[in-house]
N, C-alpha and C positions, 0 to 999 in steps of 0.2 A: 212082151217081156216084164215081167213082174215089177220094175221100177218105176215104168212107164203107167203100170195099173194105181201104184203110190199117188205118183204126180197127178193123174188124174183125180182122184179122190181129194188132193188139195185144191185143184182149181175149180171142182165141184161146190166147193163151200166157199169159193170167193166172194161168190154175191154177199156173204153174212160176214165180210172181213172186217173185224174192227178196224178201227181209220186207223191210219198211218199219220194223220196229222199230227201239231203240234199237242202235247197231253194236256194245255190248257186250252184247247179249243174241242168242241164236241158238234158233232153232226149226225145224228141219230139213225139217219135214213138207212136202211136195211141190214143194220145190225143186229144180233142176237143181243135179247136181254131175258133176265131170268124170270119175267112173269108170263111167258109161251113158249121158254125153252127147259131144256133140263128135264123132260120128264120121261128119255128112253137113253138106251146106249147106244144108238143112233146121234142123236142129242151130243153126247159125250163125245163120243169120234168127230164129230163134225167142228167142234170145238178145239182140238185137238189138233185136228187138220188146219185149221185157221192160225193157229199157235205155230204151228210149223211154216207155213208160207211167211208168215213174219218173220222166221229164223232166216229164210232164205233170203227175204230182203234185207237182212242185215249182211248177209256175205258174199251176195253175189258179183261185187265189184269193189272196185278200190275207194269209191268215194263215200262210201259207211264204215271205211277202215284205215281213214286218212292219218287218225292220231298215231298208226304205228308207224307215222316215219318220222318218227320222234327217237328211233333206234339209231346205233352207228351202223347198220348194215345197210339203210335206207336214206337215200336222198332225192333229191328233185332235181329238173330242168329249169333252166333258167330262163324259159322264153314261152309264150304259148299261151295255155291257160291253167300253167301248171300251179298258181299261187296259190292254189287251196292247198298244195301239200308244201309248198317252199314256208306258209308260215308254220308249221308244225316242223317242219324240217329245220327251222331256227329260231324253234321255241320260242315264239310272239303270234300265239292264234286271236287275231280279232274276235270281236263276237258275233260279226257278220260271217263269220267264211262259211260258205254254202254248204264244205262238207262237215265241218264240225255240224252244223243243222242236222245233216241227214244219220252223221254218226247219233246223235243225240235222240232223233225220229224215232228211227230206225229201232232200239233198241227201248225205247217207252212203248212202244207199239208192242213188243214183244213180251212186258212188262203189263200191261193193259188185257192182253190178250191172255195170260199165266193166270192174273189174278181174279177173271172173269170163272175161270175153270177152278179155284184155289176156292172164290167163296162160294162156288155153288155146287159143287161136283155130290155133295152130300146127298143131295135134294133129289140123283138118279135113282131110282130103284133096280137096284144092280148087285152082284155080290160085294164084299168088301175087299176082295183080290182085283175085282174089275176097277174097283173105284181107287185103287192104290196105283194102277198102272195110270189111270188118267191123272191123279194129283200127281203122282210122281214125274210125269212128262212136266206137268205147269211150272212145280217147285225147282224142278232142274232146271229148267230153261230161265225163269226169273233169277235165280241166282246166276245163272253167265251174265245173264245182260247187265246187271245189278254190278257183276265183277269188272266187265268191258267200263263201267260208266265211269267207278270208283276209281278206276285206274288213270282212267283219262281228264275226267274233271274235278276229282278231289270231293268236296264235299257237296253233294247233290238231294236232291226231294227222295225220300224213303217213300215211295206210295204203294202200301198192297191195299187197295182197294180199286173199284171201276167209278168211285164218285169223283167229281170237279170238285177242286180245293182251290181257290185264286189267292187263299195266302197262306197256301202252302210253304214250309221252312226247311230250307235245308239241314239236313241231319251231317251229323259229324261222321267222320272216316269209321269210328270205330265203332258206330252203331250201324253202316253199311254194313261191314262184315259181320258184324253180330247176327247180322239178318243171313247175309249168303253163306253163313256158318250152319244155320240153324235149318234153312231151305232146303239144303245138299244133305244133312245129316238126316231129317226125315223122308227126303228122297233118297236114299241110301239104305235106309231101314226098310222101306215098304217095297222098292222096287225090286221085280224077280231077278234073277243071275240070267235068265235066256228067255227067247219068244220061242213059239214054233210055227206060226202061220203069219202069212202076207197079210196084209202089209205090214205088221210089225217086225217082219224081218224077211228079206227077199236078196236075192241075188249073192246070198253068204253072207251078207253085212244088216247089221241091224239098222232099222228105219226108227224104230225106237229107242229112248235111252232105259239103259238097263240098270243094275247095280253097279255091274264094271267102271261102266261111262261116270258114273256118280261117285264111286271112289276115287277115280283118276281125277277128276275137277274136285273134289276136295283136298287130293293133296296139291293141284295147286295154288289152292286156295289159303292154305294153311301155310305153306312156302310165303305165301304173298303176306301174310298176316304177320309172318315171322320176321320179315324185315321191313324197311323202310315204307311208309311213315310209321308205324304202329311198335315194330323192333320189338316186338311176344314173341322172344327166342326160342321158349317153349314148344313153340307150335312147328319147330321142324319134328319132334320126336314124332308129332302128331301125323305129319307130313309123310315122313317114313313108314308110321304105321299103316296107313289108305294106301301108299303105291306100293307098300307089302305084298297088302290083301290082293291086288289086282295080279302080281305076280304069281301068287298063292293059287289064283284063282285061273290063271291058264294054266299050269302045273299038275290040277286037279281037273281039268278041261271044264271047267263051271265055266269059261272063259271059252273064244275062236281067235283071240288075237295071238298075232306073232310078230316076228323081227323079218321084215322082208331080207332075202339074201344078199340083194343089191341096193342101195342106197334108192337108185333111180326109177328100179320097182315099180316105186307108190306113186310115179308121175307119170305112168305107160297107160293112158289115159281112153286107147282102144283096147289093147291086148290084154291090160290088167284093169279095169276101171272100179272093181269095188275089193281094193285091197285090205286084207283083214289086218294092217295093221293099224288100219283105222279104228280107235278105242271110243272118240266120239265123231261121227262123219256124217256129211249130207249132200245128198245127191240132187241132180241138176235134172231137166230136160230140156234140151234145145228145140223138141217138136213138138212143144204147146202149142196153140191154135194162137196165142195172142203175140208172142215174140217180146223178146226187150220186159217183157213182165216182172220180172223178178224170180219168176220160176225156174228161169234157164240162168245160165252163168257167162258175164263177160270178161271173166280173169285174164283168159288166154291172151287177148288182145290188148288189154291192160300190162303188161310184159312185154312184148313184143315192140321192138321200135320203127317207127314213122320211116324214118331217112332212107332205111335198105332192106324192111321187111314188107307185107302185103298190107301195110294198113295199118300199122300196130301204132298204139298212142302214146308207149312209153312212157306210162306215170310210175312206175316203179323201176327206180334205177339204182344200179348197185354203186355205194359208196365205193372209191378208190383205195382209201387206206386199210377198207377193211377186206374187201378183194385180194391187197398186196397178202395181209397180214394169216388170210387164211391157208392153214398148211395143203400141201398139193393132196391129192388120191382121188378115188372115184366120186367119192363126194363131193369134192368141190368140182371135176368135171361135168356130174350130174346140175349142180345150180348154174355155174358159169360157162358151162359149155369146154369141150375137149381143146388140146390146143393153145391152152393160156386163154381160152375165150373166142377161138376166132368166130370170125360171123360171116355166115353163107349170106353177100349180097345177093337180092332179089330183084336190083331195081338200077339204075344208075350207070355211067359208063364202066363201073368193074362190075356188073352182074355177070354171076355165077363165080364169082372169085369170094375165098376166105380170103378175111382181112381181119388185121387185129383193130381190138376194138378203138385201138388210140393211134393209129397208121395215118400217116400224110400221105397227099399227094405231090406230085411232081415240081407244084409249085408252093408247097409246104403248109399248104390247109390240113385240117382233118378230113378227111373221108366221112366220116361217121359223126353228124349233126351231135347226135348224142354225147359222144366220145367218155362213156362210161361202162363197164360191164352191164350186161345184159344178162338177165335172169332168162332160166327154163324152166323151171319146175312147175311152170302152168303151162306152157306152151303147147299146142298141137303143130305135129307136121302134116302137110299139104299136099306131099310128093313134089317132083319137078316142074309141075304144070298147076299147082294148088288147085287140084279138082275134087280131092275129097279127104275128111280129116284120117289122120292115122298119127302112130304114135311120134314123139318127137324126135328127132335128131339133127345133128349139126351138119349132115351134108345133104338135107331137102330143106325147100323151102318151109316155110310156117304156113298155117293156115289160120288166118285171122277173118273170118265172117261176122264175127262179134260174137254169136251168142254158141253157148258148146253145152254139154252135158257132161260136165267134168263132176265127180264125187270130190268134195271138199273136207279135208282133213284137219277138224279143230284141236284134236289132240292124236297123238300116235303115240304106237307103243315103246317106241324109241325115248318118245319124251321119258315116260312114267318109269323107266328102268333108269334114267340119268336124274330125275325126282328124287327117288328113293335111292341110289348111292350119293346125291350130293346130301340131301335132309339128314340120312344116318350120319353123314360125315360130321355136319353142323350140329347133330346132336352128342356130336363128344369122341366119336369111335367109327374107323374103315373095319368092317369085319367081312369074311371072305364075302358074302352075297352082294357088297356094296362092290367089291372089287369086279367079281364077275359079270355085275351089271354092265359097270361102266368097259367094261374089256369088249363085252358083245358089238356096243356101241363103236368102239375103236379100231376092231378089226373091220368091220364094213368099213368104214369111211376111208382109211388108210392100207388097208389089207389085213392078212392074217400075222399079227405078231410086232407089227413097224412101228406100234407103239404100244406099252406097257401100263396097263394100271397100275399094277405092283410098284412101278418107279413113283409114285404118287402116295404112296400107301402110308406112309411113316408119320405124316403130317395132317390130322383131320382136316386144318384148316385148306392148304396146299389142295388136298385129293379134292374137297368138296371145289376149289376156285376151278379145279380142273373139269370136275362135270356141269358149272356152270359156264367156262367156255363151250363146251361141246354140245348142250343145249343149245346156246345162241348160234351155231355151227348148223345144228340140225334144220332150223325154223329158218336161216338166212334166207332173206325176201320174199320167203313164202307167209306175205301180211298177212292171211286167213287165220293163221293158228290163231289157239285162244291166247297161249302165251308164245309173245315174238322176242324179239331181241331188245325192245323197249322195252316189254316188260320186266324182262332181268335186271335192268339197268335201273329202275326206277325202283325195284327192290331192293338191289344192291346199293341205292343212292349215287347212281353213277353215272347218270345223265348230266351232273354239273361237270361233270372230266369231259364229255363228248362235245359238251358246250364250250368249253377252253380249249379243246383241243381242235373243234371247228373254228373258233374263232381267232386261236391261231394261223391255222389252214398252212402249214409245213409242208412244202414242196414234196410229193411221194414221186419214187423213182418208180416208174412203171416198165420199163427199158433200157438197156445202155444209153446212157445219153439223155436220155427224154423222160423228164418228170413233170407231174402235174397237180393241178390242186384244185378244191371244191371250187361249182360255180356258185351255189347258194352262199350269200353273204351273213355270216352271224354276226351281230352287234350289241350292244347295249351291256350291261353286267348282270350276273347271274344273280337270281334270289329263288326263294322255293317255291313261289309260285311260278317259276316257269316250268318246270314239273308235269305242270296242268295245262289244260286250253280252259277259254273262259267260256263259262254258260251263253249258250245264242242269245242273242237278242229277242229273239221272236217271244221267247218265253217269258224272259227278265225283265221286259218291258211291259208285261202285264202283270208283275207280280215282283214290287220290291225288296222282297225278303231271298230270290236267288240272285241280285244285284253284286 
């Protein structure tokens, strides 16, 4: 399979991989160095492979993405080893949080690998076109890493070389966004519309970043810059232009992106493993020889619940209030399961029964220890005997052997449609194309004609807020996305309202006569610092400027 050829190339370069260690710690053994590297196209390809391996490490499981638990769609369990998620869920992240360290490390490892390419690509004796492709990959992923970090931590060190600096200072959020935009604008300028050969494109899906991916992420970055905390509203117009460039590229056949007919089609990892709805997509390979290496994904086991499924971890738990308010339709069924989110019990006295996640036994105790909605968008099915991976459905057991070969979609075409529609409206007007973009997403989510974009178009703010809400629903529980619900809430300065709602913790009626509250306690008073995590102590202790 072409995908496995690409992944094998990544593994072949693992011996030369840049360190995943703290960015203020250096261990040069086995690393590529400029003095003896970048003498050929093969050298550049190897450095790009290393970069993509770091990208894989950054999203292959929940522990590098725990900051996304700050959104109102996700919550955490109150027992076991879930404290790393609970801290983000309650907006009080300690500087020794292990997951915060993982999120910090993996993204600075991407930055380090990208800097290595950017600072040395001009030494390679190759054509300008090939140099631009290599440089474009590095610029893009450096920007993505900083885009994550600035939304998770606020002011952070802006490092553009591979040199160590134990006195590096934090840069302002404005400085960081300026660099992100500069990187992406340059990548968008120099990258090609399409690739023609493997491993840059394979299985009908880009492995390398192209111009359309850079345009899509630029749209997301411009929208973030237009909102809190910078509030540079003029960037909404720029966001609309970039999203429109992607949409126009699809119309002119420069890009293959499409909206899948059914929302769940993007999560059929066996029958449709390479959905062309993915604008920015990363592939994984469970059959790599090392296992649990980062080249495989274990996100399926992170969503499945331990108490009733085959060994799930229950890291990603659905918040009750968000589940309740999401409108019914095919999208909600795909995210939470059909029949109101019933779960097939795979073990205990209720084995083979479909139960409500809030169902009680004859003694009045909850059958499901997790007692929250279970997300389905990263799950595999395993058949009634759990013997082989297949597409997930609600009537067969899950397959949770730990590692899997999912393709993860950091940006999907449905998001681009919504970003254009929202950004256009926040720029002051709702045009016909904005209405068409929203309508496409509404028809897929609820059924054709059930909800009308026209109903919201008389007022640009109302229309924009509808697009914002629909984007949140599109990425509900899909914590690997580049722009998750927590990021939308930060942009709209809305996390403080979720904090207040969670602190009040009003009961939510989940069934007639049964109301439930969230388990994670939210205490204290709100201040703006709660929007962000604290820089991990392992680096802050080495450099007083980071405290």
